[in-house]
N, C-alpha and C positions, 0 to 999 in steps of 0.2 A: 244411724250413723254407718260409716264404712269408709273404706279407702277411695280416693277420688277415682272417678270413672274416666278413663282415657278417651279422648275425642280425637278423631283424625284431624290433621292439620289442614288449614283452610288458606287459600290464597286469593288475592282479588281477581287474578286471572292467570290460571296455570297455562304454561306454554310447553307443548310437547309435539312429537311427530305423530301424525295420523296414520295408523297402520291397519288394514283390513285382515281378518283371519278367516280362513275357509275350513270347513264348510260353513255357509250361513252369512258370509259377508258381515261379521260382527266388526263394529269400529272399536279400535283400541287406541289408548294414549301411550305411546313408547317414550320412555325415559332413557337418558344417556347410558345408564348402567345396564340396559337390556331388558328391564321388567316391563310388563304391560299392565294397563288397567282397562277394563272394559267399559265403554260409554253406552249408557242407555239411550239409544235412538231407534227410530222406526227403520224398517227396511226401506220404505219409500223415500225417506230423508236421505239415505246413503245412495239409493239409485239416483235421485235427482242431483245429488252432488257429484256423482260420477259422470253423469250425462252432460253437466255443465262444465266439467273439468275443474270444478271448485275442489274436488277431492282427488288427489293422486296419492295413492298408498305408498308409503315410504319416502314421500317428499314433502307434501302439504303440511304445514304447522297447524296444530289444533290449539285453539285458545278457549279455555273453559272458564266462564266467569263465575266467581265465587266457588270455585271448586274444592272438594275435599276427597282424599284418597283413602280407601279402607283396605288395608293389607290383607285382613283375614278373608275377604271376598274378592279381592283384586278388582274393585269397582271403583269407577270415578263418578262422584256424586257432584252434579252441577246445579246451579240455580236457575239455569236458562239454557237454551239449545246451544251446542257448541259452535263456534265460529272457526271459519278456515282462513288461513293466511298462506300465500304462496311461499313455497320453500325453495330449495335449491333444486334446480331443473335435474332430474334424475331419471335414467333409464338403466335398467339391469344390463350388466355385461353378458352378451350372449356368444362371445367368442373369446378365445384365449384359455388360460389355465387358471383353474379355480379350486381352492382347497377345501376339503371336507372334513369336519371332526365329528365322529360317531361317539355319542355319550352313551354308555351302557349303565343303566340305572339298577342298583341292587338295593334291596331293602335291608336297613341295618337292624331294626328292632320291630317285629321278629325278623330273623334273618330269612331272607328268600333270594335265592341265586336266579338270575334271569335265565330264559330259555337257552341263550346262546352265549358261547365264549367270545372273547374279544376277537379271536382269528375268524370265527364263523360270521360275525357281524362285518368284519373287514372284507372278507371274501364275497359277501353278498353286494357290497357297495363298490368295491374296487377290483374284484376279481383277479385278473392276469397281473395287476400291479402289486399283488401279494401272493406269497406262496406258503404252502403248508411245511411241515417239518421235513417232508420228502422232496421239497423244491417244486411241487406241482402246482401250476397256475389254476385260478378259478375259471368259471365259465361266464356265460352271459351275465350281465350285472349293470347297475346304474351307469358306472363310468363308461364302460364299453358301448352301451347302447347310445348314450348321448354322443359319444365320440363318433360312432358310425352315422347316427342320424344327421349330425352336423357336417359330416364329411371331413372329420379330423379338426374342425374349427373350435369345438368346445371340449375342454379336456378337464375332468374332475380328478384330482389326485389326493392322497391321504394328506392330512394336516402334519406339519412338522412335529417331530418328537419334542417333547418339553417336560422338564421336571417340576414337581410341585414347588411352589414358593416355600422358602425357608421358614417363614412366619406361620405357615399352616401346619398344625399338629394333628389334624384328624385323619380318618381312613381315606382310602381312594388311591388309584394307581397314577402313575405318570401317564403322559400321552405317549403311546407307543409309536414305534416307526411305521406301523400299520394305520395310523390315524384314529386309534381308538382309546378312550379313557373310561375307567370305571369309576362312578360316583355312587357313594352310599347315602341313601335318603331315609328319613324317618317315614313310617306308615302314616298315612293320613286319609281321612274321608272328607277333607275340605274341597274347596271349589277349584275347579279345573285350572284357571288361569293362576290362582294363588300357588297351586302345586308347581306349574311350570316356573313361576318366579322363584320359588324356593330353590329349585334345581339351578336356575340361572345365578342366584346369589351365591350358592355353593361353589360353582365353578369359578366365579370371580374370586372368591376367597382362596380356593385351592392353588390358583395360578397367579394371583396378584394383579389381575387384569381389571380394567374399568368396565368391560363388556365382553362376553364370550366371542363376539365377532372379531376381537382382536387376535383370537386363537385360530380362526379360519374364516373363509368366505361363506361357508355354509355349515350350520351345526344341526345334527339330527339327535334328538332325545329319544331313546329307545326304553320304553318303560315295560316293567315286568307285568304279567296279567293281574288285573284287579288292583293296580295301584295308579291312583286312588280309586275307590268304588265309582267315583264319578266318570271315569273313563271307560266303563265297561261297554257302554253304548256308542263311544266315540273312538274310532279307529285311528284316524289320522287327523291332526290339525296342522295347518301350514299358514304362514304369515305372508302376505303379498308384497313383492318388492322388498323382501326382508332376508335375513340370514337363517331363521329358525323354522324347523318342522318338527312335529312330535308324533311318535307312533307307539301303539301298544303292542306288546308281545310280538308275535310272529310278523306282523304287518311292517316291521322295520326291514324285514329281509325280502319282501315281495316286491319284484321289479316294477310292476305297474303302479303300486302304491307309492313307491319311492320317486319314480319319474313324475307322477301326478303332483306329488307335494312339490318337488322341486320346480315343476312348471309354474305353480303358484308363486314360488319364491322369485321366478323370473318374469312375473307379471302376466302369466297366462290365466284366463279364466276357464270355466268348465266348458266341455264340448257336449251339447245337448241335441236332442232330436225332438221326439214328441214329449219327452220327459227329461229331467235333468240326468246327465251322464249317459243318455241313450246313444249317442254317436260313438260307435265302437270302432271307428277307423283308426283312431290314435290314442295316446296316452292320457289325454285330458277328459275322456269319456269314462266308460266303465273300467273298473279295476278288478283284478283276479288274484286269488290266493295261490299264486304260482312263483317259484323261487327264480327260475332262469328264463323267464318269458312272461308273456308272449313278445316276441321281437316285433315291434312296430314303433312308429314315430309319432307324427302329429298331423292333424288335419290341415286343410289348406289355409285356413285363417291363421292357426297358430304357427304354421310353417312361415307364412308371411311376416308375422309379428317377430319371430325369432331372427329373421334376417340372414339365415345361413345361405340362402340360394339367391340373393338379391341381383347377382349378375346374369340370371337366367330367368327373368320375370317380365311380364308385359301388363301394362295398365290401360284399359279401355275406358272411355267416357263418351259423353254424347257428341264431343268433338273429334274423338278418335275411336270409331265405333265399329270397327271390323277386325276380326283376325280369323283367317282360314288357313289352317295347317296343322302341324304336329304339336302334341304335348307329350312329354315324357314324365315318368314318376321321378320322385325325389331320390330313389335309389340310383337313377341313371344321371343325376346331376353331374356335370362336369365330364360327361363321357365324350371322349375326344372325336368319336365318330359321329355323334349325333348333334350334341349342343342345343337340343331344343329347349324351349321354355319349359320350366316345370311347374310354375304358378302363374295364374292370370287373375288380375283384379279387375272387377267391373266397379268403377269409382263413381259414386254418386256425389256430384259436387254440391248439391243442395242439402246433404244429409251426411252425418257421421257413420251412417250404417251403409255397408258395402258388401260385395259378393266376391267369392274366391273360388277358384276353379282349379283342379289338379287332376292327374291321373293316378289312381291309387294302385300302383304296380305292386302285386303280391309276390314278392321274391326278396332274396337277400335278407338284409336286416329289417325289411318290412314283411317277411314271410307270415308273420302272425297276425296281421290285420284282421279283425273279426267281422268286418262289415264292408261291403262295396269293393272286394278285391277285383283288381283288373277292370275297374270302371271309372268313369268320369264323375267327380263328386263336385256338388254345388253347396257352399256353405255361406251363411249370412253371419256377419259380426259387426257390431259397433266399434266405436273407438278409433275410426280411421286406420285400423291395422297397426296402431301403435299402443293405444291405452289398454288397460285391463277391462275386459268384457267377455261375457259368455258368447258362445257361437251356437248356430243352429243349422244342423244338416238339412237341406232343402230337397236335394235330389240325387239319385244314384242312377246313373246312365250306363247300363252294362251291355247293350246290343247296338249294333249298326242301325242307324236311322232313329234311334231314340232321341227325344228332344224335350227340352224343359223351357218354359217361358216365364219371364218376369214382366208382369204388365205394367205399363205406364212408368217405365225406368226413369228415376230421378224427376219425376212429375213432368217429363218432357213430351208426354203423348206417345212415345215410341216404346215398343215392346222389345225387350232384350231377349234373344233366343240363343240356347246351347244346344247344338245338334251334332251328334256322333256320325261321322262319315264312315269310319273304319277303325277296327280295334285289331291291333297286331299282338295278340297274346298278352304277355306281360311286359312288352317292350315299349310300345308307344301307341298312340291313339291319334287319329286325324279328325279334327272338329271344325265346325263353322260357328263362331260366336259373333253375333250381330246385334248391334243396338239399331233398331229400324231395319230397313231393307237390307238383305245380304248381297247387294251390289255397291260398288264405290259410287260416291257421288259424282255427278257430271262435273267436268273441269268448269271453272268460273270464267265468265267473259272478262272478268275484271280481276286477274291474278293479283294476290297480296303476299306479303311475307309471312303471313300467319301460318301456324303448323297445319300439316294435312289432316283431313278428317278420317283417314283410314289407316288401318295397319292390315295389309292384305297380303296374299300370296299363296302359292302351292306349298307343299312341304319342302322346306329348304334346310340347309345345314345349319344355319345360325339365325337366331331371333332377329338380330339387328338388320338382316337383309330383308326381313318382312316389313320393316318399318318404312313406309313411303311418305 
């Protein structure tokens, strides 16, 4: 005999939002109150759903037949494979002003104070938007680097100050004007996602909200070292097309870890080369234990996806197959003297996988790029430059006459070649990008109103004049 054993609630078909978490592309069932339940699926199942657009993290609805939830493990237990249903069309906002709440987790029993004060955390995220007691602003930080890389189009600011709910009687601070709040949590050796859910529920209770995303567009959970033990090998966890990222100890203050996690929040996948994270040109590749750097942005595919430079880009395909002229780095986007294209997409019309080209100028706010400085970079990525996908660095062209070939581009029988004609230090590069022969097609004997097959020209002031 004994007390009745509690069993998780079961539904005929649980409906929630499908959200991926990185690293690992774990599938989660997100409920309206901000808690997550991990769904036991294979990696290949998720990859197939991403490739067919059946799964769009943060948008697609997940239907779980005969599902039960286990709060202790934060697992969703289903009687069959999950089903996907189209949700509201959603793309992350990559321009404008977005608020950030930094949640400083302190242990209540036994008491353990985090490595950093609220001010130190705020300074690592917002820098010059907050000052110390002497009025001195911070240095390079999450906010300043996104602001620079986007050319002032994306601005992360502290969440609004807010007092705790009058109904809440526990410990914890109000949200300060610096966008930081201290939350006290019990020590646990439980499951990773269950620990995250406990913090989420505590925030909801402290401020009387239905979901922490009511408090800010993005929320960072900064955990003390060793809380819980399960996090010792996991440094950062970020949810794709979502508001939440989770960090342990000092990693909450390292610029590249912050920007990488927020990149996932903004729908960006990893930047790979021979291995995962190997592409060190931008922030979606390798990360570093450095507070105020390195100062760099994103590779060509991620930059295209963010859309901050869309008015200085060119798209080539088998019908518009030539570009001969200059490319500048994203640092020189909107330069009134040059106005060169900063990104070029080689669009495969028969595939969602495309190729992206940029000049990785090592200067200014991209001075800290760790690979391919002042070189032409060729990157491959699926998802049509819109959807969540990992990228792969294919070529680094750093010398005049250097060339790279994509054989049988778009199954057309034509090779695509990228050739460097001239490199002008860290200012610009002159290239010839050709799908097929590097000469314009001869004029037709039977002219039509269809678009021209070429985008050609010597180096000129504006990309529009190279479009014939």
